[in-house]
All heavy atoms as an XYZ file, in Angstrom:
719
protein
N      58.538     83.320    -66.560
C      57.492     83.070    -65.598
C      57.516     81.593    -65.218
O      57.410     80.720    -66.057
C      56.144     83.427    -66.220
C      54.996     83.178    -65.325
S      53.503     83.766    -66.152
C      52.321     83.053    -65.095
N      57.701     81.319    -63.946
C      57.724     79.947    -63.454
C      56.341     79.532    -62.985
O      55.701     80.252    -62.217
C      58.708     79.802    -62.301
C      60.133     80.001    -62.756
O      60.438     79.804    -63.922
N      60.998     80.385    -61.842
N      55.911     78.384    -63.436
C      54.637     77.844    -62.988
C      54.938     76.748    -61.977
O      55.590     75.760    -62.300
C      53.816     77.291    -64.169
C      53.515     78.416    -65.147
C      52.541     76.643    -63.669
C      52.811     77.965    -66.400
N      54.467     76.924    -60.756
C      54.718     75.959    -59.701
C      53.705     74.828    -59.777
O      52.543     75.047    -60.095
C      54.634     76.645    -58.341
C      55.660     77.736    -58.148
C      55.503     78.450    -56.829
O      54.575     78.115    -56.075
O      56.301     79.347    -56.557
N      54.158     73.631    -59.473
C      53.231     72.503    -59.465
C      52.405     72.550    -58.179
O      52.913     72.872    -57.113
C      53.996     71.188    -59.571
O      54.874     71.042    -58.481
N      51.139     72.230    -58.311
C      50.208     72.301    -57.194
C      49.595     70.936    -56.944
O      49.449     70.131    -57.852
C      49.069     73.282    -57.493
C      49.517     74.682    -57.793
C      50.011     75.365    -56.583
N      49.349     76.638    -56.431
C      49.369     77.320    -55.313
N      49.996     76.874    -54.278
N      48.774     78.473    -55.219
N      49.224     70.696    -55.699
C      48.519     69.479    -55.321
C      47.268     69.868    -54.556
O      47.235     70.893    -53.876
C      49.390     68.590    -54.440
O      50.489     68.128    -55.163
N      46.269     69.029    -54.657
C      44.990     69.316    -54.026
C      44.901     68.604    -52.681
O      45.194     67.413    -52.574
C      43.864     68.861    -54.942
S      42.228     69.193    -54.298
N      44.505     69.346    -51.662
C      44.261     68.788    -50.333
C      42.785     68.934    -49.997
O      42.177     69.971    -50.276
C      45.074     69.520    -49.265
C      46.567     69.283    -49.207
C      47.172     70.125    -48.088
C      46.872     67.832    -48.973
N      42.230     67.901    -49.389
C      40.863     67.968    -48.887
C      40.959     67.971    -47.377
O      41.462     67.019    -46.773
C      40.036     66.777    -49.386
C      40.052     66.763    -50.914
C      38.615     66.853    -48.854
C      39.526     65.503    -51.527
N      40.517     69.069    -46.777
C      40.644     69.267    -45.338
C      39.253     69.191    -44.712
O      38.379     70.002    -45.029
C      41.288     70.635    -45.022
C      41.464     70.821    -43.533
C      42.604     70.796    -45.752
N      39.046     68.207    -43.842
C      37.790     68.080    -43.121
C      37.913     68.841    -41.812
O      38.845     68.619    -41.046
C      37.469     66.608    -42.865
C      37.207     65.847    -44.122
C      38.220     65.133    -44.746
C      35.958     65.871    -44.708
C      37.981     64.433    -45.914
C      35.707     65.179    -45.879
C      36.721     64.465    -46.474
N      36.965     69.750    -41.582
C      37.057     70.634    -40.427
C      35.871     70.415    -39.499
O      34.801     69.983    -39.911
C      37.150     72.109    -40.859
C      36.003     72.482    -41.789
C      38.469     72.378    -41.537
C      36.026     73.911    -42.253
N      36.084     70.732    -38.222
C      35.034     70.565    -37.211
C      34.087     71.756    -37.204
O      32.899     71.602    -36.972
C      35.661     70.394    -35.834
C      36.518     69.163    -35.715
C      37.219     69.117    -34.386
C      38.190     67.958    -34.342
N      39.017     67.978    -33.143
N      34.642     72.930    -37.426
C      33.839     74.148    -37.397
C      34.130     74.977    -38.636
O      35.291     75.202    -38.983
C      34.164     74.965    -36.139
O      33.532     76.207    -36.192
N      33.093     75.413    -39.291
C      33.248     76.188    -40.525
C      33.743     77.608    -40.247
O      34.262     78.277    -41.130
C      31.918     76.194    -41.313
C      32.144     76.562    -42.775
C      30.904     77.110    -40.682
C      32.865     75.554    -43.560
N      33.640     78.055    -39.014
C      33.969     79.441    -38.675
C      35.454     79.757    -38.803
O      35.821     80.899    -39.035
C      33.508     79.751    -37.255
C      32.009     79.630    -37.116
O      31.277     79.780    -38.091
N      31.548     79.323    -35.920
N      36.313     78.774    -38.658
C      37.750     79.053    -38.614
C      38.496     78.688    -39.896
O      39.712     78.638    -39.908
C      38.367     78.308    -37.436
C      37.829     78.772    -36.110
C      38.550     78.116    -34.989
C      38.011     78.624    -33.661
N      38.730     78.052    -32.532
N      37.805     78.422    -40.979
C      38.484     77.994    -42.203
C      39.356     79.084    -42.799
O      40.272     78.797    -43.564
C      37.477     77.501    -43.250
C      36.824     78.580    -44.048
C      37.380     79.010    -45.237
C      35.652     79.174    -43.611
C      36.778     79.996    -45.977
C      35.050     80.166    -44.344
C      35.617     80.587    -45.532
N      39.131     80.334    -42.447
C      39.900     81.438    -43.035
C      41.379     81.387    -42.664
O      42.202     81.956    -43.367
C      39.294     82.772    -42.631
C      37.951     83.007    -43.282
C      37.394     84.366    -42.965
C      36.053     84.529    -43.645
N      35.462     85.829    -43.367
N      41.718     80.686    -41.601
C      43.141     80.576    -41.246
C      43.890     79.621    -42.174
O      45.115     79.555    -42.135
C      43.292     80.130    -39.795
O      42.760     78.839    -39.634
N      43.181     78.900    -43.041
C      43.831     78.016    -44.009
C      44.404     78.780    -45.196
O      45.195     78.228    -45.960
C      42.844     76.957    -44.510
C      42.355     75.951    -43.480
C      41.276     75.073    -44.082
C      43.507     75.112    -42.970
N      44.020     80.037    -45.363
C      44.517     80.844    -46.485
C      46.030     81.030    -46.454
O      46.646     81.224    -47.494
C      43.840     82.211    -46.515
C      42.456     82.196    -47.104
C      41.338     82.320    -46.293
C      42.266     82.060    -48.474
C      40.060     82.307    -46.835
C      41.003     82.047    -49.022
C      39.896     82.173    -48.195
O      38.643     82.150    -48.743
N      46.649     80.966    -45.292
C      48.098     81.173    -45.221
C      48.885     79.953    -45.704
O      50.070     80.049    -45.971
C      48.525     81.566    -43.819
C      48.383     80.490    -42.778
C      48.845     81.016    -41.430
C      48.699     79.951    -40.368
N      49.128     80.442    -39.068
N      48.233     78.800    -45.859
C      48.905     77.588    -46.322
C      48.823     77.392    -47.827
O      49.620     76.678    -48.406
C      48.329     76.358    -45.619
C      48.551     76.379    -44.139
C      47.527     76.718    -43.272
C      49.792     76.079    -43.602
C      47.725     76.737    -41.911
C      50.008     76.104    -42.240
C      48.969     76.436    -41.395
O      49.175     76.466    -40.051
N      47.814     77.962    -48.460
C      47.655     77.800    -49.894
C      46.378     78.462    -50.371
O      45.757     79.238    -49.654
N      45.970     78.120    -51.592
C      44.783     78.723    -52.180
C      43.552     77.886    -51.829
O      43.472     76.712    -52.176
C      44.934     78.787    -53.696
C      43.784     79.501    -54.368
S      43.868     79.405    -56.162
C      43.132     77.812    -56.422
N      42.606     78.494    -51.135
C      41.353     77.823    -50.804
C      40.461     77.913    -52.033
O      40.145     78.992    -52.505
C      40.682     78.457    -49.573
C      39.322     77.846    -49.335
C      41.568     78.293    -48.353
N      40.073     76.748    -52.560
C      39.310     76.690    -53.800
C      37.811     76.573    -53.548
O      37.017     77.211    -54.214
C      39.805     75.498    -54.626
C      39.119     75.337    -55.949
C      39.368     76.232    -56.982
C      38.218     74.309    -56.167
C      38.736     76.097    -58.203
C      37.588     74.172    -57.378
C      37.841     75.063    -58.394
O      37.211     74.933    -59.594
N      37.413     75.757    -52.585
C      35.995     75.526    -52.331
C      35.785     75.240    -50.852
O      36.584     74.545    -50.224
C      35.498     74.334    -53.152
C      34.050     73.992    -52.925
C      33.040     74.770    -53.459
C      33.693     72.884    -52.168
C      31.707     74.465    -53.243
C      32.370     72.564    -51.956
C      31.377     73.353    -52.498
O      30.061     73.049    -52.281
N      34.693     75.777    -50.302
C      34.321     75.537    -48.914
C      32.904     74.999    -48.887
O      31.983     75.649    -49.381
C      34.410     76.834    -48.077
C      33.988     76.586    -46.650
C      35.800     77.420    -48.138
N      32.717     73.809    -48.326
C      31.391     73.232    -48.175
C      30.909     73.497    -46.761
O      31.427     72.923    -45.804
C      31.417     71.728    -48.447
O      30.166     71.166    -48.146
N      29.920     74.351    -46.644
C      29.416     74.703    -45.317
C      28.515     73.617    -44.747
O      28.440     73.446    -43.536
C      28.673     76.030    -45.385
C      29.589     77.181    -45.713
C      28.868     78.493    -45.752
C      29.857     79.598    -46.086
N      29.207     80.905    -46.182
N      27.858     72.862    -45.609
C      26.960     71.815    -45.102
C      27.715     70.553    -44.691
O      27.334     69.881    -43.736
C      25.917     71.465    -46.156
O      26.541     71.001    -47.330
N      28.799     70.221    -45.402
C      29.550     68.999    -45.105
C      30.861     69.250    -44.376
O      31.599     68.303    -44.095
C      29.824     68.221    -46.392
C      28.556     67.713    -47.014
O      27.602     67.388    -46.316
N      28.520     67.650    -48.330
N      31.189     70.485    -44.112
C      32.370     70.887    -43.344
C      33.685     70.351    -43.913
O      34.437     69.654    -43.250
C      32.238     70.478    -41.886
C      31.170     71.255    -41.173
O      30.757     72.312    -41.631
N      30.700     70.741    -40.057
N      33.955     70.699    -45.157
C      35.259     70.394    -45.729
C      35.702     71.531    -46.628
O      34.901     72.321    -47.097
C      35.279     69.063    -46.478
C      34.514     69.026    -47.772
C      35.120     69.371    -48.977
C      33.178     68.636    -47.801
C      34.420     69.339    -50.164
C      32.474     68.595    -48.988
C      33.103     68.945    -50.163
O      32.400     68.911    -51.344
N      37.015     71.595    -46.841
C      37.628     72.640    -47.651
C      38.520     71.967    -48.684
O      39.277     71.049    -48.353
C      38.469     73.596    -46.780
C      39.196     74.612    -47.631
C      37.605     74.282    -45.748
N      38.419     72.399    -49.930
C      39.334     71.944    -50.969
C      40.315     73.074    -51.224
O      39.908     74.205    -51.471
C      38.578     71.583    -52.259
C      37.642     70.412    -51.999
C      39.555     71.264    -53.385
C      36.787     70.036    -53.168
N      41.597     72.755    -51.125
C      42.613     73.786    -51.299
C      43.789     73.236    -52.090
O      44.009     72.032    -52.147
C      43.066     74.335    -49.949
C      43.716     73.354    -49.031
S      44.120     74.059    -47.412
C      45.174     75.418    -47.841
N      44.516     74.146    -52.733
C      45.696     73.801    -53.512
C      46.933     74.359    -52.834
O      46.948     75.515    -52.409
C      45.588     74.348    -54.936
C      44.581     73.597    -55.759
C      43.271     74.033    -55.871
C      44.937     72.430    -56.422
C      42.339     73.334    -56.613
C      44.021     71.727    -57.179
C      42.726     72.185    -57.273
O      41.813     71.474    -58.010
N      47.965     73.525    -52.725
C      49.223     73.926    -52.096
C      50.378     73.534    -53.017
O      50.210     72.745    -53.944
C      49.395     73.261    -50.711
C      48.315     73.712    -49.757
C      49.400     71.760    -50.823
N      51.556     74.067    -52.757
C      52.742     73.729    -53.537
C      53.126     72.268    -53.302
O      53.117     71.789    -52.173
C      53.918     74.624    -53.160
C      53.708     76.038    -53.605
O      52.923     76.306    -54.503
N      54.412     76.963    -52.971
N      53.472     71.571    -54.359
C      53.835     70.164    -54.249
C      55.171     69.989    -53.534
O      55.384     68.984    -52.865
C      53.902     69.530    -55.650
O      52.651     69.758    -56.302
C      54.134     68.043    -55.585
N      56.046     70.966    -53.632
C      57.358     70.872    -52.994
C      57.247     70.731    -51.480
O      58.012     69.999    -50.861
C      58.212     72.092    -53.329
C      58.438     72.233    -54.823
O      58.366     71.206    -55.527
O      58.671     73.366    -55.276
N      56.321     71.438    -50.871
C      56.160     71.452    -49.416
C      54.931     70.676    -48.963
O      54.411     70.925    -47.894
C      56.034     72.889    -48.916
C      57.202     73.735    -49.332
O      58.294     73.237    -49.502
N      56.967     75.015    -49.508
N      54.482     69.726    -49.755
C      53.206     69.065    -49.495
C      53.170     68.350    -48.150
O      52.211     68.511    -47.383
C      52.901     68.078    -50.623
C      51.585     67.324    -50.529
C      50.419     68.282    -50.598
C      51.491     66.308    -51.635
N      54.201     67.584    -47.822
C      54.198     66.829    -46.565
C      54.239     67.743    -45.348
O      53.545     67.499    -44.353
C      55.376     65.858    -46.525
C      55.234     64.757    -47.559
O      54.074     64.383    -47.861
O      56.267     64.279    -48.061
N      55.033     68.804    -45.424
C      55.127     69.747    -44.308
C      53.803     70.479    -44.095
O      53.355     70.647    -42.961
C      56.240     70.758    -44.573
C      57.613     70.146    -44.688
C      58.636     71.136    -45.205
O      58.303     72.324    -45.360
O      59.769     70.698    -45.464
N      53.194     70.909    -45.186
C      51.930     71.643    -45.091
C      50.828     70.729    -44.578
O      50.031     71.121    -43.720
C      51.560     72.269    -46.448
C      52.557     73.363    -46.809
C      50.152     72.827    -46.424
C      52.390     73.923    -48.194
N      50.790     69.501    -45.069
C      49.768     68.551    -44.607
C      49.903     68.291    -43.114
O      48.908     68.252    -42.385
C      49.889     67.244    -45.385
C      48.853     66.234    -44.993
C      49.024     64.934    -45.742
C      48.059     63.902    -45.212
N      48.304     62.584    -45.743
N      51.141     68.137    -42.653
C      51.367     67.900    -41.231
C      50.964     69.107    -40.386
O      50.322     68.959    -39.343
C      52.831     67.547    -40.979
C      53.150     67.314    -39.552
N      52.678     66.215    -38.857
C      53.874     68.035    -38.665
C      53.103     66.276    -37.614
N      53.840     67.374    -37.481
N      51.318     70.302    -40.836
C      50.990     71.499    -40.044
C      49.488     71.787    -40.043
O      48.947     72.238    -39.033
C      51.776     72.709    -40.544
O      51.461     72.963    -41.887
N      48.803     71.494    -41.141
C      47.351     71.690    -41.163
C      46.660     70.672    -40.261
O      45.707     70.998    -39.549
C      46.817     71.603    -42.606
C      47.241     72.833    -43.402
C      45.296     71.492    -42.624
C      46.861     72.794    -44.858
N      47.136     69.444    -40.258
C      46.498     68.422    -39.430
C      46.687     68.680    -37.939
O      45.928     68.166    -37.121
C      47.024     67.036    -39.789
O      48.389     66.941    -39.501
N      47.677     69.494    -37.568
C      47.903     69.833    -36.165
C      46.967     70.923    -35.646
O      46.884     71.135    -34.443
C      49.356     70.279    -35.963
C      50.374     69.202    -36.249
C      50.226     68.015    -35.319
O      50.005     68.186    -34.129
N      50.327     66.822    -35.877
N      46.255     71.601    -36.542
C      45.336     72.659    -36.113
C      44.169     72.049    -35.343
O      43.702     70.952    -35.664
C      44.828     73.443    -37.325
C      45.883     74.199    -38.121
C      45.265     74.776    -39.385
C      46.497     75.302    -37.274
N      43.681     72.768    -34.339
C      42.669     72.195    -33.447
C      41.281     72.075    -34.071
O      40.459     71.298    -33.594
C      42.591     72.984    -32.145
C      42.218     74.430    -32.365
O      42.093     74.862    -33.501
N      42.055     75.170    -31.291
N      40.981     72.777    -35.127
C      39.668     72.691    -35.757
C      39.632     71.732    -36.946
O      38.599     71.560    -37.584
C      39.174     74.084    -36.184
C      40.013     74.728    -37.246
C      39.706     74.565    -38.577
C      41.102     75.499    -36.897
C      40.465     75.164    -39.558
C      41.877     76.106    -37.869
C      41.563     75.932    -39.199
N      40.739     71.063    -37.217
C      40.838     70.148    -38.361
C      40.677     68.711    -37.879
O      41.341     68.279    -36.944
C      42.205     70.326    -39.073
C      42.390     69.284    -40.157
C      42.313     71.713    -39.653
N      39.760     67.967    -38.526
C      39.597     66.556    -38.167
C      40.548     65.658    -38.943
O      41.154     64.772    -38.368
C      38.190     66.047    -38.389
O      37.322     66.936    -38.898
N      40.657     65.859    -40.269
C      41.589     65.062    -41.057
C      41.951     65.792    -42.342
O      41.229     66.671    -42.791
C      40.990     63.691    -41.387
O      39.882     63.850    -42.226
N      43.075     65.377    -42.922
C      43.568     65.959    -44.164
C      43.921     64.813    -45.100
O      44.633     63.889    -44.715
C      44.825     66.836    -43.925
C      45.325     67.413    -45.228
C      44.539     67.927    -42.927
N      43.399     64.869    -46.325
C      43.732     63.843    -47.320
C      44.231     64.513    -48.594
O      43.817     65.624    -48.924
C      42.518     62.968    -47.666
O      41.480     63.798    -48.160
C      42.027     62.204    -46.460
N      45.102     63.812    -49.287
C      45.608     64.286    -50.566
C      44.686     63.746    -51.647
O      44.334     62.560    -51.635
C      47.049     63.815    -50.798
C      47.964     64.366    -49.700
C      47.552     64.248    -52.165
C      49.352     63.798    -49.724
N      44.279     64.590    -52.552
C      43.376     64.175    -53.622
C      44.056     63.152    -54.524
O      45.232     63.285    -54.864
C      42.949     65.385    -54.453
O      42.198     64.981    -55.563
N      43.323     62.139    -54.918
C      43.891     61.085    -55.769
C      43.504     61.283    -57.227
O      43.450     60.330    -57.996
C      43.410     59.725    -55.283
O      42.001     59.677    -55.316
N      43.262     62.495    -57.634
C      42.851     62.780    -59.006
C      43.900     62.354    -60.027
O      43.580     61.869    -61.093
C      42.535     64.265    -59.167
C      42.076     64.620    -60.558
C      40.799     64.303    -60.982
C      42.923     65.266    -61.444
C      40.371     64.615    -62.255
C      42.506     65.587    -62.722
C      41.233     65.261    -63.125
O      40.818     65.563    -64.386
N      45.174     62.525    -59.697
C      46.237     62.167    -60.627
C      46.344     60.659    -60.819
O      46.891     60.195    -61.800
C      47.572     62.721    -60.134
C      47.629     64.227    -60.165
C      48.944     64.734    -59.668
C      48.974     66.244    -59.672
N      50.232     66.770    -59.155
N      45.820     59.878    -59.880
C      45.905     58.430    -59.961
C      44.705     57.796    -60.655
O      44.697     56.595    -60.882
C      46.022     57.848    -58.550
C      47.251     58.304    -57.819
C      47.268     57.781    -56.420
C      48.445     58.343    -55.641
N      48.398     57.921    -54.244
N      43.700     58.582    -60.985
C      42.491     58.050    -61.597
C      42.764     57.662    -63.044
O      43.427     58.380    -63.777
C      41.345     59.082    -61.522
C      40.955     59.322    -60.070
C      40.136     58.634    -62.315
C      39.915     60.399    -59.894
N      42.228     56.535    -63.464
C      42.362     56.072    -64.837
C      41.599     57.005    -65.750
O      40.403     57.203    -65.593
C      41.816     54.652    -64.948
C      41.742     54.132    -66.362
C      42.903     53.806    -67.060
C      40.527     53.961    -67.005
C      42.842     53.327    -68.343
C      40.452     53.480    -68.291
C      41.610     53.166    -68.945
O      41.546     52.691    -70.230
N      42.297     57.592    -66.692
C      41.685     58.542    -67.613
C      41.298     57.801    -68.888
O      42.140     57.477    -69.708
C      42.667     59.682    -67.910
C      42.021     60.785    -68.689
O      40.862     60.692    -69.082
N      42.758     61.842    -68.919
N      40.024     57.544    -69.076
C      39.563     56.764    -70.210
C      39.714     57.504    -71.533
O      39.898     56.885    -72.560
C      38.110     56.358    -70.012
C      37.921     55.414    -68.858
C      36.467     55.066    -68.648
O      35.592     55.630    -69.299
N      36.216     54.153    -67.744
N      39.642     58.807    -71.516
C      39.740     59.558    -72.761
C      41.134     59.468    -73.371
O      41.282     59.428    -74.580
C      39.355     61.015    -72.526
C      37.909     61.246    -72.100
C      37.674     62.718    -71.820
C      36.952     60.756    -73.158
N      42.154     59.426    -72.550
C      43.509     59.338    -73.088
C      43.796     57.946    -73.636
O      44.656     57.769    -74.478
C      44.535     59.698    -72.023
O      44.508     58.736    -70.991
N      43.074     56.941    -73.182
C      43.265     55.570    -73.645
C      42.279     55.196    -74.747
O      42.237     54.065    -75.179
C      43.110     54.599    -72.468
C      44.094     54.834    -71.344
S      45.797     54.618    -71.852
C      45.820     52.858    -72.070
N      41.498     56.136    -75.219
C      40.453     55.854    -76.192
C      41.017     55.277    -77.486
O      40.492     54.318    -78.036
C      39.656     57.121    -76.495
C      38.510     56.894    -77.451
C      37.735     58.177    -77.661
C      36.557     57.865    -78.542
N      36.628     58.435    -79.835
N      42.107     55.840    -77.988
C      42.697     55.358    -79.228
C      43.173     53.918    -79.113
O      43.013     53.112    -80.018
C      43.847     56.271    -79.649
C      43.366     57.675    -79.936
O      42.222     57.827    -80.407
O      44.140     58.603    -79.685
N      43.773     53.564    -77.980
C      44.266     52.206    -77.790
C      43.111     51.217    -77.708
O      43.206     50.106    -78.208
C      45.111     52.137    -76.533
C      46.391     52.933    -76.657
C      47.212     52.868    -75.405
C      48.452     53.741    -75.543
N      49.239     53.757    -74.339
N      42.014     51.621    -77.097
C      40.855     50.745    -76.976
C      40.216     50.550    -78.342
O      39.837     49.436    -78.713
C      39.841     51.323    -75.961
C      38.555     50.521    -75.970
C      40.439     51.346    -74.584
N      40.098     51.612    -79.132
C      39.502     51.517    -80.452
C      40.316     50.601    -81.368
O      39.765     49.846    -82.152
C      39.353     52.899    -81.086
C      38.273     53.731    -80.424
O      37.413     53.155    -79.725
O      38.298     54.946    -80.616
N      41.637     50.669    -81.270
C      42.490     49.849    -82.111
C      42.289     48.377    -81.774
O      42.184     47.525    -82.667
C      43.978     50.258    -81.933
C      44.899     49.257    -82.579
C      44.184     51.642    -82.504
N      42.197     48.058    -80.513
C      42.011     46.654    -80.117
C      40.646     46.144    -80.539
O      40.482     44.975    -80.853
C      42.206     46.496    -78.616
O      41.194     47.204    -77.924
N      39.637     47.007    -80.563
C      38.311     46.578    -80.989
C      38.250     46.359    -82.494
O      37.552     45.483    -82.965
C      37.257     47.619    -80.578
C      36.985     47.741    -79.074
C      36.016     48.889    -78.825
C      36.422     46.448    -78.534
N      39.000     47.132    -83.258
C      38.999     46.991    -84.712
C      39.669     45.695    -85.160
O      39.327     45.123    -86.171
C      39.697     48.189    -85.368
C      38.897     49.461    -85.259
C      39.658     50.625    -85.859
C      38.888     51.924    -85.657
N      39.637     53.072    -86.169
N      40.643     45.235    -84.376
C      41.359     44.000    -84.744
C      40.470     42.777    -84.615
O      40.626     41.813    -85.335
C      42.590     43.836    -83.869
C      43.690     44.817    -84.205
C      44.886     44.592    -83.337
C      45.962     45.597    -83.648
N      47.129     45.405    -82.783
N      39.535     42.786    -83.676
C      38.710     41.611    -83.473
C      37.443     41.595    -84.262
O      37.238     42.062    -85.265
C      38.325     41.480    -81.999
O      37.721     42.653    -81.533
């Protein structure tokens, strides 16, 4: 069983009525009806192509790639921080 790597896209849309056409590009995870955005997961291999094709749709205002992978994870660095505090 192959597990494909996925990336998160945040798609800002002008009209909430047409978000169902995004299902053909990837998995729609969350739809905000009040703020008009969609969070969806797509294959990382085709990320640039999918982002470009989604941004060309007439009901889409902008598409951004989630920066979750770039966020500093404090829990993984906890041991290193504790060691430095014990030395002083």
